[in-house]
C-alpha positions as a Markdown table, in Angstrom:
| # | Residue | x | y | z |
|---|---|---|---|---|
| 1 | Met | 83.3 | 41.0 | 285.0 |
| 2 | Lys | 81.3 | 37.9 | 285.0 |
| 3 | Val | 77.5 | 38.4 | 284.5 |
| 4 | Met | 74.9 | 35.8 | 284.9 |
| 5 | Ile | 71.6 | 36.4 | 283.1 |
| 6 | Ala | 68.6 | 34.4 | 284.3 |
| 7 | Thr | 66.0 | 33.7 | 281.6 |
| 8 | Asp | 62.8 | 31.8 | 281.0 |
| 9 | Gly | 62.6 | 33.0 | 277.5 |
| 10 | Ser | 59.7 | 35.4 | 278.3 |
| 11 | Asp | 59.5 | 38.9 | 276.8 |
| 12 | Ala | 60.5 | 40.3 | 280.2 |
| 13 | Ala | 63.6 | 38.1 | 280.5 |
| 14 | Val | 64.7 | 38.6 | 276.9 |
| 15 | Gly | 64.2 | 42.4 | 277.2 |
| 16 | Ala | 66.2 | 42.4 | 280.4 |
| 17 | Ala | 69.1 | 40.6 | 278.8 |
| 18 | Arg | 69.1 | 42.9 | 275.8 |
| 19 | Arg | 69.0 | 46.1 | 277.9 |
| 20 | Ala | 71.6 | 44.8 | 280.5 |
| 21 | Thr | 74.1 | 43.7 | 277.9 |
| 22 | Ala | 73.8 | 47.1 | 276.2 |
| 23 | Leu | 75.1 | 48.6 | 279.6 |
| 24 | Leu | 78.0 | 46.1 | 280.1 |
| 25 | His | 81.6 | 46.6 | 279.2 |
| 26 | Pro | 82.4 | 44.7 | 275.9 |
| 27 | Asp | 84.8 | 42.4 | 277.8 |
| 28 | Ala | 82.1 | 41.2 | 280.2 |
| 29 | Arg | 81.8 | 37.4 | 280.3 |
| 30 | Ile | 78.1 | 36.4 | 280.0 |
| 31 | Glu | 76.5 | 33.3 | 281.2 |
| 32 | Leu | 72.8 | 32.5 | 280.4 |
| 33 | Val | 71.0 | 30.3 | 282.9 |
| 34 | Thr | 67.4 | 29.0 | 282.9 |
| 35 | Val | 65.7 | 26.9 | 285.6 |
| 36 | Ile | 63.4 | 23.9 | 284.8 |
| 37 | Asp | 61.6 | 21.3 | 286.9 |
| 38 | Ser | 63.6 | 18.2 | 287.5 |
| 39 | Arg | 62.4 | 14.9 | 286.1 |
| 40 | His | 59.5 | 13.6 | 288.2 |
| 41 | Asp | 59.9 | 10.1 | 289.6 |
| 42 | Pro | 56.6 | 8.4 | 289.2 |
| 43 | Ala | 57.3 | 6.1 | 292.2 |
| 44 | Glu | 57.5 | 9.1 | 294.5 |
| 45 | Asp | 53.7 | 9.7 | 294.5 |
| 46 | Ala | 52.6 | 6.1 | 294.1 |
| 47 | Gly | 50.5 | 4.8 | 296.8 |
| 48 | Gly | 48.4 | 1.9 | 297.7 |
| 49 | Phe | 46.3 | 0.3 | 295.0 |
| 50 | Glu | 46.1 | 3.3 | 292.6 |
| 51 | Gly | 49.8 | 3.4 | 291.7 |
| 52 | Pro | 51.7 | 6.4 | 290.4 |
| 53 | Val | 50.0 | 9.4 | 288.8 |
| 54 | Leu | 52.4 | 9.4 | 285.9 |
| 55 | Thr | 53.9 | 6.5 | 284.0 |
| 56 | Glu | 57.7 | 6.4 | 283.4 |
| 57 | Glu | 57.0 | 7.2 | 279.8 |
| 58 | Glu | 54.9 | 10.2 | 280.7 |
| 59 | Ala | 57.6 | 11.4 | 283.1 |
| 60 | Asp | 60.2 | 11.0 | 280.4 |
| 61 | Glu | 58.1 | 13.0 | 277.9 |
| 62 | Asp | 57.5 | 15.8 | 280.5 |
| 63 | Trp | 61.3 | 15.8 | 281.1 |
| 64 | Arg | 62.0 | 16.1 | 277.3 |
| 65 | Asp | 59.5 | 18.9 | 277.1 |
| 66 | Ala | 61.0 | 20.8 | 280.0 |
| 67 | Met | 64.5 | 20.4 | 278.5 |
| 68 | Glu | 63.3 | 21.6 | 275.1 |
| 69 | Ala | 61.6 | 24.6 | 276.8 |
| 70 | Gly | 64.9 | 25.4 | 278.6 |
| 71 | Arg | 66.9 | 25.2 | 275.3 |
| 72 | Gln | 64.3 | 27.5 | 273.6 |
| 73 | Ala | 64.6 | 30.0 | 276.4 |
| 74 | Ile | 68.4 | 30.1 | 276.1 |
| 75 | Ala | 68.2 | 30.3 | 272.3 |
| 76 | Arg | 65.7 | 33.1 | 272.3 |
| 77 | Thr | 67.7 | 35.1 | 274.8 |
| 78 | Glu | 71.0 | 34.5 | 273.0 |
| 79 | Gln | 69.5 | 35.6 | 269.7 |
| 80 | Ala | 68.2 | 38.9 | 271.4 |
| 81 | Ile | 71.6 | 39.6 | 272.9 |
| 82 | Asn | 73.3 | 39.3 | 269.5 |
| 83 | Gly | 76.8 | 39.0 | 271.0 |
| 84 | Pro | 79.1 | 36.5 | 272.5 |
| 85 | Ile | 77.9 | 34.2 | 275.2 |
| 86 | Asp | 80.5 | 32.5 | 277.3 |
| 87 | Asp | 78.4 | 29.8 | 278.9 |
| 88 | Glu | 74.8 | 28.5 | 278.9 |
| 89 | Arg | 73.2 | 26.4 | 281.6 |
| 90 | Ile | 69.9 | 24.6 | 282.1 |
| 91 | Val | 69.3 | 23.9 | 285.8 |
| 92 | Pro | 66.9 | 21.1 | 286.6 |
| 93 | Thr | 65.6 | 21.4 | 290.1 |
| 94 | Ser | 62.8 | 20.5 | 292.5 |
| 95 | Ala | 63.5 | 23.7 | 294.4 |
| 96 | Ser | 61.9 | 27.1 | 293.8 |
| 97 | Val | 63.4 | 29.2 | 290.9 |
| 98 | Ala | 64.8 | 31.7 | 293.4 |
| 99 | Asp | 66.4 | 29.0 | 295.5 |
| 100 | Ala | 67.9 | 27.3 | 292.4 |
| 101 | Leu | 69.3 | 30.6 | 291.2 |
| 102 | Val | 70.8 | 31.3 | 294.6 |
| 103 | Gln | 72.5 | 27.9 | 294.5 |
| 104 | Val | 73.9 | 28.5 | 291.0 |
| 105 | Val | 75.1 | 32.0 | 292.0 |
| 106 | Glu | 76.8 | 30.6 | 295.1 |
| 107 | Ala | 78.6 | 28.0 | 292.9 |
| 108 | Glu | 79.5 | 30.2 | 290.0 |
| 109 | Arg | 80.2 | 33.5 | 291.9 |
| 110 | Pro | 79.2 | 36.0 | 289.2 |
| 111 | Asp | 79.8 | 39.7 | 289.8 |
| 112 | Leu | 76.2 | 40.5 | 288.8 |
| 113 | Leu | 72.9 | 38.6 | 288.4 |
| 114 | Val | 70.4 | 40.0 | 285.8 |
| 115 | Leu | 66.7 | 39.2 | 285.6 |
| 116 | Gly | 63.7 | 40.7 | 284.0 |
| 117 | Ser | 60.6 | 41.7 | 286.1 |
| 118 | Asp | 57.1 | 41.3 | 284.8 |
| 119 | Gln | 55.5 | 41.8 | 288.2 |
| 120 | Pro | 52.3 | 39.9 | 288.8 |
| 121 | Gly | 49.3 | 41.7 | 290.4 |
| 122 | Trp | 49.5 | 42.7 | 294.0 |
| 123 | Phe | 47.4 | 39.8 | 295.2 |
| 124 | Asp | 49.7 | 37.2 | 293.5 |
| 125 | Arg | 52.7 | 38.9 | 295.1 |
| 126 | Leu | 51.0 | 38.9 | 298.5 |
| 127 | Leu | 50.2 | 35.1 | 298.3 |
| 128 | His | 53.3 | 33.9 | 296.6 |
| 129 | Gly | 55.9 | 36.6 | 296.6 |
| 130 | Ser | 58.0 | 37.1 | 293.5 |
| 131 | Ile | 61.3 | 35.7 | 292.3 |
| 132 | Glu | 62.7 | 39.3 | 292.3 |
| 133 | Asp | 61.6 | 39.9 | 296.0 |
| 134 | Gln | 63.1 | 36.6 | 297.1 |
| 135 | Leu | 66.4 | 37.2 | 295.3 |
| 136 | Leu | 66.7 | 40.7 | 296.7 |
| 137 | His | 67.0 | 39.1 | 300.1 |
| 138 | Lys | 68.9 | 35.9 | 299.2 |
| 139 | Ala | 71.2 | 36.6 | 296.3 |
| 140 | Pro | 74.9 | 36.6 | 297.3 |
| 141 | Cys | 75.9 | 39.1 | 294.6 |
| 142 | Pro | 74.6 | 42.4 | 293.2 |
| 143 | Leu | 71.2 | 42.0 | 291.4 |
| 144 | Leu | 70.1 | 44.0 | 288.4 |
| 145 | Ile | 66.3 | 43.8 | 287.9 |
| 146 | Val | 65.1 | 45.2 | 284.6 |
| 147 | Ser | 61.5 | 46.3 | 284.5 |
| 148 | His | 59.3 | 45.1 | 281.6 |
| 149 | Gln | 56.0 | 46.8 | 281.3 |
| 150 | Gly | 53.5 | 46.8 | 278.5 |
| 151 | Gly | 54.4 | 45.0 | 275.2 |
| 152 | Gly | 58.1 | 45.7 | 275.2 |
| 153 | Ala | 61.1 | 46.5 | 277.3 |
| 154 | Arg | 61.7 | 50.2 | 277.8 |
C-alpha cells in the first residue's frame, strides 16, 4: 500500500501523520509531501514607472525561506512518525494547496492520502472553504482526514 501524507509541519499535520501511521500495515510505503509557493518572478508584477514590487534578491530570499520551511515541515513530520519514509517531496506551486495536492496524487497514484484537519472558524470556511473540503470533492484516491482539536491530536 502506498500512502501519501500531506504536511505543513503544523501540530494538526504532524498529529495526523503520527496517528495514521499507527493504523497502517508495517509494509506500507510512506511518502511525505508539502506544498510551498513557487518562486515569485518580480517582472510579473512590474508595471509602468514604479517597477516590480520585489527585487530579484528579495524574490530569491523569499524562495529560500519557503524551501527551508518546506524542509522543516518534512523533518518535523518525519521525526514524529519515527519510522521508515520511502520518499519526501516539496512541491512548489502557484496553484492552491488543494489543487497542487490533486496534481501530485494524480501523478503518484497513492492508495491513500492523509491530512490533518485544524478547521478554521465557520466564517473562514464560508469565505474560503478548506483544503479538506476541496480534497473531499477532488482527490482521485481515498482520503483520511485526521481531526486535531485543542492542544494535541486525540
